[in-house]
N, C-alpha and C positions, 0 to 999 in steps of 0.2 A: 495545383490540385494533385492529390496523391491517388494513385490507382494501385489496388492490391488484389492480386489473384492468388487464392489459397486453396490448394488441394482440389482444383477444378477438374471435374470429369463430365463430359457432355452427356446429356440424356440419351441421344441417339448415336449409335456406333459410327456412322459415317462422318460425324463431327469430332471424333475423339483423337487425341494425341496418344502416343505410345505410353506415356506416363502421365499421372496427374500433373496439372500445371501449377507452378508456384512462380510468381513474378511480382515485382514491386517497382513502380516508378515514383520517386520522391517528388514532393512539391518543388516546382521550379525547373525540373529536369526536362531535357529534350533527348529523344532516343531515335535510333535508326534500327528497324527490324529488317534483317537482310538474309538472303539465302537463295538457293537455286529454284528454278521453276518447279512447281508442284510440291514444294517442301512443307507448305502449311502456313505461310506468312499471313495470307488474308484470313485464314481460319483463326489464327492466333489473334489477329487484329479484331475480328468479330467477337472473339471470346472476351478480351479485356474491355471491350466496349459494352459488354453485357448483352450482346445480341444472340448468344448461344444458350439454349436452355440447358441447365446443369442437373445431373443426377446427384452429384455430390459436390461439396465445396462451395466457394463464394467468390464474387467479384464485388469490390467496394470502391466507390469514388467518394473521396472525402476532401474537404477544404482544409486550410491551415488551422482552423479551429476545431478540427476533428469531426465536424458535422457532415452528414451525407449531402453530396452535391448531385442534383438531378439536371440533366440537360447540358452539362458543361463540356461534353465532347461532341465535336462535329467532324465527320469523316467525308472524304471524297475519294472514291475508288473508281477504277475504270468502268465497272458495270453501271455506275451512276449516270454515265453519258447516255447509255441506252435507255435507262428508266426515266430519264428526264422528260418532263411534260412535252408532248408533241413529237418526240423522236420515234416512238413506237409505230406511229402511223406513216412514217416517211419511208422512202426507198432510196437506194444509193445514188441513182441518177437524177433525183428530183431537183437538185439545185441547178442543174443545167437546162431544165425545161421551165421557162419563165411562167407559164400558166400554172403548172403544178406547184412551183416554188411559192406562189402567192398563197397557197394553203398552209404553208409553214408559219408557226407563230413568230412574231417579231422578237429579236434577241433581247430587246429592252424589257419585254414582258417577264423575263426571268428574274428581273431585279425589282419587281413591284414591292413598294414599301421600303426600299433601301435608301440610305442617305446618299443623295446625289453628289454632294461635295466629297464625301469619303470615297465613293466609287470613282470619281474623276481622279482623285489622288492615287488610288491603287492602279487605275488604268494607265495613268501617265507613267508610273513606275515600271509597269510591265510592258509598256509599248503597245497597248491595245487601242486601236483606232476607234473613232466615234462609232457607236452602235446605231446612230440615228438612221432609220430607214432600212436597217439590215435585218434579215430574217435568219433564224437559227440555222436553217439548211444551207445558207450562203456562207457561213463562217468556215474558215479553214480549220483543220484539226487543232492547230496551234492556237488559233484565236478562240476556239471553243474551250480549250483547256484553260486558257487564261481567264476567260469569263467565269468558268465554274470555280476556279480557285478564288477569284475575287469574291464571288457570291458566298462561298463558304467562310471566308475571312470576315465578311461583313455581318455575319451572325454573331460576331464577337465571342467566340468560344474561349474557354480556358485552355482546352487541349484541342488541337487540330490534327487529324490523321490524314496523311496524303499518300496515295499509292503512286509511286514513280512519277512525281509531279514534273520532273525535268524533261522527260522524253517528249518529243514532239515540239519542243520549244527551240528557237534558234539560240545561238550562243549568247547574244546580248540579253535575251529574255531569261535564259537560265541564270545568268549572273544577277540580273535584276531581282528575280524571285529569291535567290539565295540571300541577297543583301536585305530584301524586304523582310523575310522571315527572321533574319538575325536582328534587325532593328526592332521588330515587334516583340521579340524575346526580351530585348534589353529595356524597351520603353514601356511595354504593357504586360510583361511577364507571360507572354503567350508560350505555351509548351507545345512542341511539335513532335509528332511521331511520324517518321518517314518510312514507308514500306518500300524497300528497294531490291533491285536484282543485280546491281553492280556496285562495286566499291567506289568507283570514281565519282559517284553521285552523293557520297556521304559528305555533308558540309563540315567545315572545320569547327563550327560552333556546337556540334553534336556532343552531348555529354556521355552517353552510353550507347553501346551496340548490343542488340540481342540477335545472335546468330540462330537461324532455324534450319534444320536439316532432317529430312525424312520423318516428318511429324514428330520432331523432338526438339526441345529447347536446349541449346548448348549454354554453358555458363556465360552470363553477360560480361562485357568487357568495356574498358574505356576505348575511345576511338584510337588513341595512340597504340595501345596494346593490340587491338584487333588488326590494324593495318600492318603491324610488324610480325604477326604470328603466322608464319607460312603454313604451319600445320593445320590451323583452322581454315585458312583460305583455301588450301588444297582440298580439305574435306568438303567444303561448300562448293567449290567451282572447278576442282581438278587442277592439274599441273599446267594447263595451257597447251597440252599436246593432243587434245581431243580432235576428232574429225578425221576424215580420210586423207591419206597421203597418195601422191601420184594421181594417175588418171582414174576416174570413176567408170565403172561399167554401168552406163546409163540404161534404164529399162527399155527405152525406145530411141532409135536414131533420129536426129534432127534432119529433116528434109526441107531445106529452104528452096523457095521458088527461084525462077530466073528473073532477077531484077538487079538494079544497081543501087538504088536509094530506097531505104526503108521509109524515110520521111523527108518531105520537102514542104516548107512553109515560107510564104512570101507576103510580107506586110500584113500579117494576121492581126485582126482587131476583134475584141469581144467586149460588148457593153451590156449592162443590165440597167434598165431605166436610164438615169443620167450618169451612172458611174462606169468609168472605163476600167476594165480589168486587165486587158492586154491591148497594147497600142503599138502597132507596127513591128511585130515580131517576125524575124527571119531566122530560119534554122534548117539545116540539111544534115540528115543522119544517113550515112552510107552503110550498106550491108557489112556486117562484121565489126563495126565500130562500137566502142564502149564509152558511154558518156555519163558524167555526173551532172544532174540538174540541181542547181543550188539557188538559194535565196532566202530571205527572211520570211517569217510567218506572214501570210497574206499577200505575198508578192506575185501570185498568179501561177505557181507551179502546178497545182491540182487542176486549174482551169486549162492549162496548156496540155496536160496529160489527158484530160477529158476529150479534147479534140482528136488526139491520137487514137484513143481506145474506142472511138465511135459513140461515146455517150452524150456528146454535146451537139445539139442541132445546129449551132452556129458554125460548125465545121463546113456546112454546105454553102454558106455565104462568104467563105474565105477561100483563098488560093492555097489549097492543101492537097498534097498527093501522098498516098501510102502505098508502099511496094510498087512504085512507078505507075500508080493509077490514081488519077485525080478523083477526089471525093465527089460523089454525086453523079458518077457516070454509070450507074447501074448496079454497083456492088451493094449487098445488104450489110447490116451491122454485124451479122453472124459471119459473113465472109471475112470481115476484118478481125473479129475477135478470135476466130479459130486459129489464127497465126500468132496470137499474143498471149503470153502468160503475165498476169497482172496481180499485184498485191498493193494495197494502200490502206491508210488508216480508215477510210470510208468502208472499204471491203470488210474490215473487222467490225466496225461499228454496227453495220446493218446485217451482218451474217449472224443472226440469232435464231438458228434452227435447232430444234431438239431432235437431232438425228445422230447416228453413229459417225464417228470421225472418218471412217473409211468412206462413207457416202459423201462427206464434205469434200474430201480430196477428189473423189470421182466426179463430183459436180463440176470440176474444172473442165471436163471434156465438153460440157454443154454451156459453160459460162453462166450458170444459174446459181441463185441463192437458194439452196435446197436442191434435192434431186427428184425431178418430176418425170424423167425419162429413164427407163431401165438401161443400165450399162451392160456391155458385153463382158464375158469372162476375162478376156484379155485386158479390158479397161480396168476392171477391178484388180487384176494382177498388177497392172502398172501402178494403180493407186497404192496398193499394199507395198510395192517395191519402193516407192518414194517415201512412204512413212518409215520404212526400214532405213533408208539412206539418211533421213533426218533423226534417226534413233527414236522414233515415236510409234513404233509398231504396237507397243503395249496399249496405245490409245485407240486402236482401230475399232473396237466394239463399244467404246465408252461414248456417252452422249457428249456432243460438243459443248453443251451448256453446263456440263458438270465437271469440267476440267479447268485448270487455272488459266489466266490470261496469257501467260507465256507459252503454255502448252497449246492453247488455241492458235497462237501466232505460228508455231511450228507446223501445225496442221494446215493452216492457210498458205504457208510457204510451200509445202508439198503440193497443195492444190495448184499453185502458180506454175509448178514445173511439170505437172502430171502429163500434159499432152506434148511434152518436149517442144516448146514453142521456139520459133525462129527469132521472135522479138520478145525479150524479157524486160518488163517494166516493174521495178521494185521501188515503191515509194515508202521510205522509212520501214524497211522490211524487218529490222531487228528490234522494233519496239517491244519492250517487256521481256526480252530474252535475257537470261543470266549470262555471266561472263563465259562459261564453258560452252553454252549453246550458241553464243555469238561467234565463237571461234569455229565451231562446227559448221554453222550456216555460211560463214564467210568462205571456208574452204570448199564447200559445195558449189557456191556461186562461182568462185574462181575456176574450179575444175570444169564446170559446165561451159563456161565462157572460153575455154581453150579451143572449143570447136569454132573454126573460122566462119561457119555459117550463122553463128549466133550473134545477135546484136543486143546490147544492154543499155538501158536508161535507168540510172540509179539515183535516188533522192535520199539525202541524209543531212541532218543538222550537226552530225558528229564527223569531223574530218577523219578520225581514226577508224571509222566504220566503212569508209569508201574502199571498195576492193582495189587491190593492186593492179588489176588488169585495166582499170579505167585510165584512159589517157587523154580524154577530151572533156571540157567543161562548158556548160551553158549556165550563165548566171542571170537570174531574174532580178531586176532592179525595182 
């Protein structure tokens, strides 16, 4: 299918690029749209799909015969996870509460009318376990992403638009997805447009690259030319020297309590129905240690962290101690959370509040989704200071729902740090960040963890994203 954008100017100013858009994707081509956070990649994607009302110009989708094609483009963007049926009514801890989890739709219901044989083929290729008996809320972020990608492919589009499809997937699943899209391109002529934030995710089978920067389309390039053009790469992502150097002047000092071990787990078991999620897990994390928690999609990492953060009721039926105090001996969930800074894919999925970003960061003081208690002036000052550290101060007064996914992730990172926690739990914290902002966030994490009172648990499917301060690993099988 051919897509032609000619002299396109959006009807409403908030959807406009700096100049009228001209772009053409030839029949049979696959593209990558790449640029920094907030550059306009998703807006451009919406425009060439015909989802933006135009004041001038046109967008045309035509087949090889020159006739207009309707419904040939299927897209899967990050925001689709939230708008998916059933997710709007869920809350982030719902999967850990068995009674409430039963109100979530079954995962298989998202595939109504789909070819079961084809689904099984795709599921095997991506390593997605059987969905029988699983509810949407019980899926890990990686499992949910695989399911949505498969569902989009099963609509048999001519063109599929995927927003950062590789993040959240383990290494084997990323390779499988890459190989599957390449095979579908060769066998079925599927054209793919990948909306990406980092160059390492550009597949070798990509025909053209469309760089986007500052609401402007740079000249399109071949993959080979793009990867070797340091000028364009520096313009998009900087030179790699972004971020603070040396020790940061943190807004608030970390004041850790008097304890030896942050976490002790002995023979921990978690079951839901007849399915065992964790079976005999032992783990001790001492004050000041820095751990990487690793494992494939669905291996139980999020379940393990839910026990640490106080979200999972099954913590009380297990031998677990936090900060040298056994769970269930009188402490409240808020006593636990006030000492922990936490960010996970679930945090992002369920944080859909139409409030200024400054209040999103400040909500970290109360561990709430939204801000329902007024903060003090000093708390707002700390929130603003952490936005400045993450170079996101310009977002302070903007609505959280009206910034890009990568910008939202920066704001949620600032929220995790805002109370200067003694235990920092970061589960895939760099999701959706462009290359420059990943460097920035990595340096901030490293600098924060120079404090010997700080303990870190870090989850990532990318080996090169694990901070250098991490010296210990817990691998989930």
